[in-house]
Structure formats: structure tokens, C-alpha cells
C-alpha positions in Angstrom: 0.2 17.5 -22.2 4.0 16.6 -21.4 4.2 12.9 -21.0 2.1 9.1 -21.5 3.7 7.1 -18.6 2.0 3.8 -17.2 -0.8 4.8 -14.7 -1.0 1.5 -12.9 3.4 1.6 -12.6 2.7 4.9 -10.9 0.0 3.7 -8.4 1.9 0.7 -7.5 5.0 3.6 -7.0 3.1 5.3 -4.7 1.3 3.1 -3.1 4.8 1.7 -2.1 6.1 4.2 -1.0 4.4 5.8 1.1 3.3 2.6 2.7 7.3 2.6 3.7 7.3 5.6 4.6 4.7 4.4 7.4 6.4 1.5 8.2 9.9 3.5 8.6 8.1 5.8 10.7 6.2 3.3 13.3 8.3 0.2 13.2 10.6 -0.4 15.8 14.6 0.2 14.7 15.6 -3.2 14.4 15.9 -6.2 11.6 12.3 -6.7 11.3 10.6 -9.5 11.3 8.0 -9.8 8.2 4.6 -10.4 7.2 3.2 -10.5 4.1 -0.5 -11.5 2.9 -0.9 -11.4 -0.8 1.3 -12.3 -3.3 0.4 -9.6 -6.3 1.7 -6.7 -7.5 0.8 -4.9 -4.4 2.3 -7.3 -2.3 5.6 -7.7 -4.0 6.4 -3.4 -4.8 6.1 -3.1 -1.0 8.2 -6.0 0.3 10.7 -4.6 -2.6 10.3 -0.9 -1.0 11.1 -1.8 2.6 14.0 -4.0 2.3 15.6 -0.9 0.2 15.4 1.0 3.5 15.4 -1.2 6.1 17.0 -4.9 7.4 14.3 -7.3 7.2 15.8 -10.5 9.4 12.8 -12.8 7.8 9.7 -13.1 6.1 6.9 -15.0 5.8 4.7 -14.8 3.1 0.9 -16.3 2.7 -1.2 -16.2 -0.3 -4.4 -18.8 -0.7 -2.8 -20.5 -4.1 0.5 -22.3 -2.9 1.9 -22.0 -6.4 1.6 -18.2 -6.3 3.1 -18.2 -2.5 6.1 -20.4 -3.7 6.6 -18.2 -6.8 6.8 -15.0 -4.4 9.4 -16.0 -2.1 11.0 -17.7 -5.0 11.9 -14.5 -6.7 13.1 -13.1 -3.4 16.0 -15.6 -2.6 18.5 -15.3 -2.0 18.3 -12.0 -1.2 16.0 -12.3 2.0 15.6 -14.8 4.5 11.7 -15.6 2.7 9.3 -18.5 3.4 5.9 -19.6 2.7 3.3 -20.2 5.6 0.2 -22.5 5.1 -2.4 -19.9 6.3 -2.7 -16.0 7.2 -2.4 -16.5 10.8 1.1 -18.8 10.6 1.9 -16.2 8.6 1.6 -13.5 11.0 2.5 -15.1 14.2 5.3 -12.9 16.1 6.0 -10.8 13.0 7.0 -7.0 14.3 5.4 -5.9 10.3 2.3 -7.3 8.9 1.5 -6.1 5.2 -1.9 -6.9 4.2 -2.3 -6.5 0.3 -5.3 -8.8 -0.5 -9.0 -9.2 -0.3 -10.7 -12.4 -0.3 -12.9 -13.6 -3.0 -16.3 -13.2 -0.8 -14.6 -10.1 0.6 -14.2 -11.5 4.4 -11.1 -10.1 6.4 -8.1 -11.9 5.9 -6.4 -10.5 9.0 -7.9 -10.9 12.2 -7.1 -9.1 15.3 -6.7 -12.0 17.7 -3.7 -13.1 15.9 -1.7 -10.0 16.5 0.7 -10.0 18.8 1.5 -7.1 21.2 3.6 -4.3 19.4 2.8 -5.2 15.8 2.7 -2.7 12.8 0.3 -3.6 10.6 -0.7 -2.2 6.7 -3.8 -2.6 4.9 -3.3 -1.6 1.2 -6.0 -3.8 -0.6 -9.7 -2.6 0.4 -10.3 0.9 -0.4 -14.0 1.2 -1.3 -17.3 0.8 1.1 -18.0 -2.7 -0.1 -14.1 -4.5 0.1 -12.8 -5.7 3.2 -9.2 -6.4 4.3 -8.9 -6.4 8.0 -11.4 -7.0 10.8 -13.1 -5.1 13.3 -11.1 -6.1 16.8 -8.2 -5.0 14.5 -9.1 -1.4 14.4 -10.0 -2.0 18.0 -6.9 -3.1 19.1 -5.0 -0.5 16.8 -4.1 2.4 19.6 -3.1 4.5 16.3 -4.8 4.3 13.0 -2.8 6.1 10.4 -4.1 7.2 7.4 -3.0 8.5 3.7 -6.7 10.1 3.3 -8.6 10.2 6.6 -11.7 11.1 5.3 -11.7 8.4 2.6 -10.5 5.9 5.0 -13.3 6.5 7.5 -15.9 7.0 4.9 -15.0 4.9 2.2 -13.3 1.9 3.1 -15.3 -1.2 4.2 -12.8 -2.0 7.3 -13.3 1.6 8.5 -17.4 1.4 8.0 -17.8 -2.0 9.8 -15.3 -0.9 12.6 -17.9 1.9 13.1 -20.9 0.0 13.0 -19.7 -2.1 15.6 -19.3 0.9 18.0 -15.6 1.6 17.7 -14.3 5.2 18.0 -12.2 4.8 14.5 -12.4 8.4 13.8 -10.8 9.0 17.5 -7.8 7.6 17.0 -6.9 8.2 13.4 -4.6 10.7 12.2 -2.8 11.4 8.9 0.5 10.4 7.9 1.3 14.3 7.1 1.1 14.3 10.9 3.3 11.5 11.5 5.8 12.9 9.3 5.8 15.9 11.2 6.4 14.4 14.7 2.9 16.2 15.4 1.4 13.1 17.0 3.1 10.1 19.1 1.4 6.8 18.0 2.1 4.9 20.7 2.7 5.5 24.4 3.8 2.0 24.8 6.2 -0.6 23.0 3.0 -2.9 23.1 0.9 -0.4 21.4 -0.2 -2.3 17.8 -0.8 0.3 15.2 -2.3 0.4 12.2 -1.3 2.3 8.7 -4.5 2.1 5.9 -4.1 3.2 2.8 -6.7 4.3 -0.2 -4.2 6.6 -2.4 -4.2 10.3 -3.5 -4.3 11.6 -7.2 -2.0 13.9 -6.1 0.5 11.6 -4.7 -0.1 10.7 -8.4 0.9 13.2 -10.1 3.4 14.4 -8.0 5.4 10.5 -8.8 4.9 10.9 -12.9 6.1 14.1 -13.1 9.3 12.8 -10.8 9.5 9.8 -13.3 9.6 12.2 -16.2 12.4 14.3 -14.2 14.4 11.2 -14.2 13.8 9.7 -17.7 14.8 13.2 -19.3 18.0 13.2 -17.0 18.9 9.8 -18.1 17.5 9.7 -21.6 15.1 7.3 -21.3 12.0 7.7 -23.7 11.1 8.8 -27.2 9.4 11.7 -28.6 6.0 10.5 -29.7 4.0 12.3 -32.4 0.3 11.4 -32.5 -3.0 12.3 -32.9 -5.3 11.9 -29.6 -8.8 12.3 -29.7 -10.2 13.7 -26.7 -13.8 12.3 -25.4 -16.5 14.8 -27.0 -18.1 16.5 -24.3 -20.3 18.9 -26.2 -20.6 19.9 -29.9 -18.1 22.6 -29.2 -15.2 20.0 -28.7 -12.7 20.0 -31.5 -10.0 17.1 -32.0 -6.8 18.2 -31.1 -3.1 17.6 -32.2 -0.9 16.8 -29.7 3.1 16.1 -29.5 4.5 14.8 -26.1 7.0 12.4 -24.7 6.4 8.6 -23.7 8.3 6.9 -21.4 9.8 3.7 -22.7 7.7 0.3 -21.5 4.1 2.6 -21.3 0.6 1.7 -21.2 -0.8 3.9 -23.8 
């Protein structure tokens, strides 16, 4: 073992980083009008990462809890022109980019395809399991291209895709991988009015790569401390014995 690193933080960085890559490749090159649905950890990370690589003309945020959306907006002021919306529909009106990082308590979609403006780029981060919902069937139906970080998992393991497939939408026929998009092997839009969707479920390999990068950065900058500890692994058979492990831990890690 080389290090103990906060897995939740690693996943957040990976989710925000891949979403920002997708937006950078899909959205028009101009100051962007962004809508955010959600005010939690994933929403914050995605917006923070996006503003580091693209100019944002304005941001509107909606969360069902007024205090949460106000707190979210306040945390980005005065650096961003950010306002709160009283509904998801109002938040996404005329947006260039919509970041969805929320699910309703009853798993009904928080984004409706009927609300989408022509040419918008939609990012869906909050539904990764068959029982979870974030965007409705019309959103997938109106999307000219669906970009997925893990296409097979998006098609077979996400509630949004499964519901759209049941509704007769050819989701697989317009789904491409983020890797193909980054390699310039696909043309996601045929016209400026086409709607495109990026759907993320995450990859353990991406998490491992980011953790490796964090460890290298911590070593280079002198962060972290040597940890001498006995870690007792889960015994899967009588032959398994306790193992002494010495490793490094990044400062602030969850152990």
C-alpha cells in the first residue's frame, strides 16, 4: 500500500473533471450562461471546476431548499455572477449549459426535456443506478447525441436510460463515449440547435489514476505524514493472516 487518500474527495474530483472536459468539448466557445440544479458536493465541484477553464457569463442555481441554494450562491460571490432561482424550470431557461447534480426524494426527474432551449448542453451527474432518476425520457429523446463516460453502464445500469429505452427511444443508437469525443472521432452536433447530453456514472480506474496523481503532488509539495499502523484485512479464509502495513497518508484523509 502506498497511501490512504479520502475516496469521497477523489470521486468528487473525478466527477467534476470529466464533466468539465465534456462541457469544454461540447459547449460553444463564448462566455457561458450556466444553470445548476443541486447545491451539494457534486454540484459545487462541477461548477468550481468548470469556472477554472471557461468564462461564465452568469450562473443560476436551484435547490428545493431555499437556504441551501442561497448558501451555495453566496459561497461563489463575488467571483461569479450567480443568482438563485425558485424553480428548476426557471433556472434552466435560456441556459447554454445545465449541470444536474441532484435527485428528488421520490426519484422523479428533476429536469424535463420540455424546458430545454435549442443548442443546450446538459450534464447529468446525480443518477447512477437503475432505481435512480434525474432527467426525463424527453430529455434523452431530444438529445441529438448522448456522451457517456462508461457507455455500457449508462445504457444498462442507469434509471434515466432504462426508462427512455422502455419508452421506445433509441438511446444506444446515439450514445458515444467521452473517449471518442475527446479523440475527435465523433461529431456530437450537426447544427447549432442540437441538444447534447453528457451522462456520468464514474469509473474506478479514473479514481485510481487521480489518487495516484494526488499522491505524486503531495510528495512533490511536502504534504502528508508517515503513518505507522497495523491494518487488519477482512479474513476471507482461515489462511488469511494479519498483515503489517506501513504507508503514507495525505493530510486530511479519511482513515
